[in-house]
C-alpha positions in Angstrom: 9.8 3.5 3.5 8.6 3.3 0.0 5.9 1.1 -1.2 4.6 -0.5 -4.4 1.0 -0.3 -3.7 0.3 2.2 -6.6 2.2 -0.1 -9.1 0.5 -3.1 -7.9 -2.9 -1.6 -7.7 -2.6 -0.5 -11.5 -1.5 -3.8 -12.6 -4.8 -5.2 -11.2 -6.9 -2.4 -12.7 -8.1 -1.4 -9.4 -9.1 2.3 -8.7 -8.0 4.0 -5.4 -11.6 4.0 -4.5 -12.1 0.3 -5.0 -9.0 -0.8 -2.9 -10.0 1.8 -0.2 -13.4 0.3 0.0 -11.9 -3.3 0.2 -9.7 -2.3 3.0 -12.4 -0.1 4.8 -10.5 3.2 4.6 -10.9 6.3 2.5 -9.5 7.0 -0.9 -7.5 9.8 0.7 -5.8 7.3 2.8 -4.9 5.0 0.0 -3.5 8.2 -1.9 -1.4 9.4 1.0 0.1 5.7 1.4 0.9 5.5 -2.3 2.7 8.9 -2.1 4.6 8.2 0.9 3.0 10.6 3.2 1.4 8.1 5.6 2.7 4.9 6.8 -0.2 2.4 7.2 -0.8 0.4 10.4 0.4 -3.3 10.3 -3.3 -4.4 10.2 -4.0 -2.1 7.0 -0.7 -3.3 5.6 -1.8 -6.8 5.8 -5.3 -5.8 4.4 -3.5 -4.1 1.5 -1.3 -7.2 0.8 -4.3 -9.4 0.8 -6.2 -7.3 -1.6 -3.4 -6.9 -4.0 -2.5 -10.8 -3.8 1.0 -10.2 -2.5 2.8 -10.6 0.9 3.5 -7.5 3.1 7.2 -7.8 2.5 6.6 -7.5 -1.4 4.5 -4.2 -0.7 7.0 -2.3 1.2 10.8 -1.3 0.2 12.8 -1.1 3.3 16.1 0.7 3.2 18.1 0.9 6.4 19.6 4.2 7.6 23.1 2.5 7.0 22.3 1.8 3.3 21.4 5.5 2.5 
């Protein structure tokens, strides 16, 4: 599953560190999520969405296996 976190974070001029602090995770966690190396928990997904002022469905781009 791909995401738009990096794009949205940069549009708000937030550093990974700032977003990580706001979500109470490490900067490395934000980096891993942005690089599609880690899928966040549902709770973290909602925290990211809240801090980026978007809904969860605007953060993540789902493509079903059938569409690939």
